[in-house]
C-alpha positions in Angstrom: -17.5 -8.6 12.1 -16.7 -10.4 15.4 -17.4 -13.8 13.8 -14.8 -13.2 11.0 -11.7 -15.3 12.0 -9.2 -13.1 10.2 -7.2 -10.7 12.3 -7.8 -7.5 10.2 -11.4 -8.0 9.3 -13.2 -4.7 9.1 -9.9 -2.7 8.3 -10.1 -0.6 5.2 -7.0 -0.2 3.1 -6.5 2.0 0.1 -3.6 0.7 -2.0 -2.3 3.2 -4.4 1.0 1.3 -5.0 2.4 -0.6 -8.0 4.9 -3.3 -8.9 6.1 -5.0 -5.7 7.0 -3.3 -2.4 3.6 -1.6 -1.9 1.4 -4.2 -3.5 3.0 -6.9 -1.4 2.1 -5.0 1.8 -1.5 -4.8 0.5 -1.5 -8.5 -0.4 -0.5 -9.5 3.1 -3.1 -7.1 4.6 -5.7 -8.7 2.3 -4.6 -12.2 3.4 -5.1 -11.1 7.0 -8.6 -10.1 6.3 -8.5 -6.3 5.5 -10.7 -4.9 2.7 -7.9 -3.8 0.4 -8.9 -1.7 -2.5 -6.3 -1.2 -5.2 -6.5 2.1 -7.0 -5.1 1.6 -10.4 -4.5 4.0 -13.3 -6.0 3.5 -16.7 -2.8 2.1 -18.2 -2.7 -0.5 -15.4 0.1 -1.7 -13.1 3.1 -2.6 -15.3 3.2 -6.1 -13.7 0.0 -7.0 -15.6 2.4 -7.8 -18.4 4.8 -10.0 -16.4 4.5 -13.8 -16.4 2.0 -16.2 -17.8 -1.4 -14.7 -18.6 -4.5 -16.7 -17.7 -7.9 -15.1 -18.1 -6.2 -11.8 -19.0 -4.3 -11.7 -15.7 -0.5 -12.2 -15.5 1.2 -14.5 -12.9 3.2 -11.7 -11.3 0.2 -9.4 -11.0 -1.9 -12.2 -9.6 0.6 -13.2 -7.0 0.8 -9.7 -5.5 -2.9 -8.7 -5.9 -5.1 -11.7 -5.1 -7.8 -10.9 -2.6 -8.0 -7.2 -3.4 -10.8 -5.2 -4.9 -10.0 -2.7 -7.7 -11.1 0.8 -8.6 -9.6 2.3 -11.7 -9.2 6.1 -11.3 -7.5 8.5 -13.6 -5.7 11.0 -11.4 -5.0 13.2 -14.4 -8.7 13.7 -15.0 -10.7 16.5 -13.3 -12.2 15.0 -10.2 -9.8 12.1 -10.0 -7.7 13.3 -7.1 -10.8 14.5 -5.3 -12.4 11.0 -5.5 -9.2 9.4 -4.1 -9.3 11.9 -1.2 -12.9 10.9 -0.5 -11.8 7.2 -0.4 -8.8 8.0 1.8 -11.1 9.8 4.3 -13.0 6.5 4.8 -9.9 4.3 5.0 -7.9 3.1 8.0 -4.7 2.7 6.0 -3.3 4.2 2.7 -0.3 2.5 1.0 1.7 4.2 -1.7 5.2 3.8 -3.2 5.4 6.7 -5.7 8.6 8.7 -5.9 8.5 11.5 -3.2 6.6 14.5 -4.5 4.2 12.7 -6.8 1.4 12.4 -4.1 1.8 16.1 -3.4 1.3 17.0 -7.1 -2.2 15.4 -6.8 -3.0 16.9 -3.4 -2.7 13.5 -1.8 0.3 14.2 0.4 0.3 13.3 4.1 -0.3 16.9 5.4 -3.4 17.2 3.2 -4.8 13.7 4.0 -4.1 14.0 7.7 -6.1 17.2 7.9 -9.1 15.4 6.2 -8.7 12.2 8.3 -6.6 12.5 11.5 -7.0 8.7 12.2 -5.5 7.7 8.9 -2.3 5.6 8.9 -0.3 6.3 5.7 2.6 4.1 4.6 5.0 5.5 2.0 7.8 3.3 0.6 10.5 4.9 -1.5 14.1 4.2 -2.4 15.7 6.9 -0.2 13.0 8.2 2.0 10.5 11.1 1.8 13.1 13.8 2.4 16.9 14.2 2.4 19.5 14.8 -0.3 18.5 11.7 -2.5 14.8 11.6 -1.9 13.8 12.4 -5.5 16.1 9.7 -7.0 14.3 6.9 -8.9 15.0 3.6 -7.2 14.3 0.0 -8.1 15.5 -3.1 -6.1 18.7 -3.4 -8.2 19.7 0.2 -7.5 19.3 -0.4 -3.8 21.2 -3.7 -4.0 24.1 -1.9 -5.5 24.0 1.1 -3.1 23.6 -1.0 0.0 26.8 -2.9 -0.6 25.2 -6.3 -1.3 26.3 -6.6 -4.9 29.9 -5.7 -4.1 30.1 -8.0 -1.1 28.8 -10.9 -3.2 31.4 -10.3 -5.8 34.2 -9.9 -3.3 33.3 -13.2 -1.6 32.8 -15.3 -4.7 35.4 -13.8 -7.0 32.8 -13.5 -9.7 32.0 -10.2 -11.5 29.4 -8.0 -9.8 25.9 -9.1 -10.6 22.4 -8.3 -9.2 20.8 -11.1 -7.1 17.8 -12.8 -9.0 15.4 -11.7 -6.3 14.0 -8.3 -5.4 15.4 -8.3 -1.9 15.2 -4.6 -1.4 11.5 -4.4 -2.3 10.6 -7.3 0.0 12.6 -6.0 2.9 11.0 -2.6 2.6 7.5 -4.2 2.3 7.9 -6.3 5.4 9.3 -3.4 7.4 6.5 -1.3 6.1 4.0 -3.9 7.2 5.5 -3.9 10.7 5.4 -0.1 10.8 1.8 0.4 9.7 0.5 -2.4 12.0 2.4 -0.7 14.9 0.8 2.6 14.0 -2.6 1.0 14.0 -2.0 -0.3 17.5 -0.8 3.1 18.6 -3.9 4.7 17.1 -6.0 2.5 19.4 -4.2 4.1 22.3 -4.0 7.8 21.1 -6.9 8.1 18.7 -4.6 9.5 16.0 -3.0 8.1 12.9 0.4 8.9 11.5 2.7 8.7 8.5 5.1 5.8 8.2 8.1 6.6 6.0 10.0 3.6 4.8 13.3 3.8 2.8 14.3 0.8 0.8 18.0 1.6 1.4 17.5 2.0 5.2 15.5 -1.3 5.2 18.3 -3.1 3.5 20.9 -1.8 6.0 18.6 -2.6 8.9 18.3 -6.3 7.8 22.0 -6.8 6.9 23.3 -9.1 9.6 26.9 -8.3 8.6 26.7 -4.5 8.6 28.4 -4.6 12.0 31.7 -5.4 10.2 31.7 -2.1 8.4 30.5 -0.2 11.4 33.4 -1.6 13.4 35.9 -1.1 10.7 36.5 -4.8 10.3 37.3 -6.7 7.1 34.1 -8.0 5.5 35.9 -10.8 3.7 37.2 -12.1 7.0 33.9 -12.0 9.0 31.2 -13.2 6.6 30.3 -16.9 7.0 30.3 -18.5 3.6 28.0 -21.5 3.4 29.6 -23.7 0.8 27.9 -25.8 -1.9 29.5 -29.2 -2.3 29.2 -31.6 -5.3 28.1 -34.9 -3.8 26.3 -38.0 -4.8 22.8 -37.2 -6.0 23.5 -33.5 -6.8 24.9 -30.4 -5.1 24.2 -29.8 -1.4 24.9 -26.8 0.9 26.4 -27.4 4.3 25.6 -24.6 6.7 28.4 -23.1 8.8 31.9 -21.7 8.6 34.3 -24.2 7.0 36.3 -24.5 10.2 33.2 -25.8 12.0 32.4 -28.2 9.1 36.0 -29.6 9.3 35.9 -29.8 13.1 32.7 -31.8 13.1 33.6 -34.2 10.3 37.1 -34.8 11.6 35.8 -35.5 15.1 33.0 -37.8 13.9 34.9 -39.8 11.2 38.4 -39.4 12.5 39.6 -37.7 9.4 43.4 -37.3 9.2 44.6 -33.7 9.1 46.6 -33.4 5.9 48.3 -30.1 6.8 52.1 -30.2 7.5 53.3 -28.7 10.8 53.7 -24.9 10.6 51.7 -24.6 7.4 50.3 -21.1 6.9 46.6 -20.6 7.3 45.7 -20.4 3.6 47.5 -23.7 3.0 45.9 -25.3 6.0 42.4 -24.3 4.8 43.1 -25.6 1.3 44.4 -29.0 2.5 41.5 -29.5 4.9 39.0 -28.5 2.2 40.5 -31.1 -0.1 40.3 -33.7 2.6 36.6 -32.9 3.2 35.9 -33.1 -0.5 37.7 -36.4 -0.7 35.7 -37.8 2.2 32.4 -36.7 0.7 33.4 -38.3 -2.6 33.7 -41.7 -0.8 29.9 -41.5 -0.1 28.4 -42.9 -3.4 24.8 -42.8 -2.4 22.7 -39.7 -1.5 21.3 -41.4 1.6 24.9 -42.1 2.8 25.7 -38.4 2.4 22.7 -37.4 4.4 23.4 -39.9 7.2 27.0 -38.8 7.4 26.1 -35.1 7.8 23.4 -35.8 10.3 25.7 -38.0 12.3 28.2 -35.1 12.4 25.3 -32.8 13.5 25.7 -30.6 10.4 22.8 -28.8 8.9 22.4 -29.3 5.1 20.1 -28.4 2.3 19.4 -29.8 -1.2 20.2 -27.3 -3.9 16.8 -27.2 -5.7 15.3 -25.2 -8.5 12.0 -23.4 -7.6 9.8 -26.1 -8.9 11.6 -28.6 -6.6 11.3 -26.2 -3.7 7.5 -26.0 -4.2 7.3 -29.7 -3.9 8.7 -29.5 -0.3 6.8 -31.7 2.1 7.0 -28.8 4.6 5.3 -26.3 2.3 2.7 -28.9 1.4 2.0 -29.6 5.1 1.7 -25.9 5.9 -0.6 -25.2 3.0 1.8 -22.7 1.5 0.3 -23.1 -2.0 -3.4 -22.4 -2.4 -5.7 -22.3 -5.4 -7.6 -19.1 -6.3 -10.0 -18.2 -9.0 -8.1 -17.7 -12.3 -11.0 -15.6 -13.6 -11.2 -18.0 -16.6 -13.4 -20.7 -15.2 -10.8 -22.6 -13.3 -8.1 -22.0 -10.6 -4.4 -21.1 -10.5 -1.9 -21.6 -7.7 -0.5 -18.8 -5.6 1.7 -18.6 -2.5 -0.3 -17.6 0.6 0.8 -15.6 3.6 3.1 -17.6 5.9 1.2 -16.7 9.1 -0.3 -19.7 10.9 -2.3 -18.6 14.0 -3.6 -20.6 16.9 -7.0 -18.9 16.8 -7.2 -17.0 13.6 -7.0 -17.5 9.8 -5.2 -15.9 6.9 -5.0 -16.4 3.2 -6.4 -15.1 -0.1 -10.2 -14.9 -0.2 -10.5 -14.2 -4.0 -8.6 -14.1 -7.2 -6.9 -11.0 -8.6 -9.1 -8.2 -9.8 -9.5 -6.6 -13.3 -9.1 -2.9 -13.6 -12.2 -1.1 -12.4 -13.9 -4.3 -11.6 -15.2 -3.0 -8.2 -15.9 0.6 -9.1 -19.6 0.4 -8.3 -19.3 -1.9 -5.2 -16.5 0.1 -3.5 -17.9 3.5 -4.2 -21.3 2.4 -3.0 -20.0 0.7 0.2 -17.3 3.2 1.1 -18.8 6.5 -0.1 -22.5 5.6 -0.3 -22.6 6.9 -3.9 -25.7 6.1 -5.9 -25.5 4.5 -9.4 -26.2 7.8 -11.1 -23.2 9.5 -9.5 -20.9 6.6 -10.4 -22.1 6.5 -14.0 -21.4 10.3 -14.2 -17.8 9.7 -13.0 -17.4 6.9 -15.6 -18.8 9.2 -18.3 -16.4 12.0 -17.4 -13.4 9.7 -17.6 -12.6 9.8 -13.9 -13.5 6.1 -13.5 -12.6 3.5 -16.0 -13.4 -0.2 -16.2 -11.5 -2.9 -18.1 -13.5 -4.6 -20.8 -15.1 -7.8 -19.3 -14.7 -6.6 -15.7 
């Protein structure tokens, strides 16, 4: 509808994905106004069990699936794959993140779907891509963090044992690159009239968004070229000061006339250690948090409070930008979720509804997308192709 202020209003998205990378793409598309229908198996997305449950819906599942509608289809039942193909033939976009080969087993591979619907844009996210020597390997974010070099680099720079970052970086990188790819394919479809398959590899996405990969490409030492932004223990709690230490020293020395403690001819490691001690000593003389902030700002150094997540969510910037919104918790109240970060000058984005139960929208979606009557839908339910969660 032209009156709908959301950019993707009228766009139909069939979301066959699970866990994070694919569902996050669908979540952003829903925030942007697309009609996103999540096709979920009878056993449900595993993330329905992750986090605090309210009204039968977990926090993790809610965050990645608010604003979507839900059709529960058993692909193992006779007629299940056929029903998904019918839905795909009416969609603008299909998103999936199965291991390569799974979609083909159900007759839902790109070649088959493109023949049915030449205008379809299909996004596939996998660990190592749809073809190649490692395509069939199972992959999760931690696997890709290890194989992309991030875990090793972190250990080398910190001196700590290798450990996985507490954030699914590989999933989110792949999701955002996938979002760019499929939106680009939609724009191209407007020009050519044809859809296409967008193949996103989590590993390739990690490498593409690694701002220090140039060191390895050029044969340089990673340990000597990566800027380490240090955390300092100061009045009021730890603080990170952005920038290479040489820059931090230069700014503080010039601004506050710090005395260089290094003896003439000292080797570089000794010089760095002595100057580091001098900066720590200077910061220790600032006994009030406000004094610390004023000193860093006077030296034109960027800084950040080291917060926990609850503290981060209290950020005045996030509050001002409306980053946290309330959605229906499906239990008679609301629960907070993070909305898409896009602020448009002449459009809107954000979740339009709470997270769906399995099969909650079987009737509505099949009636609207496929024009099926109630009798046909009831037949599909009776045969086990369609399922609906109790209470949906």
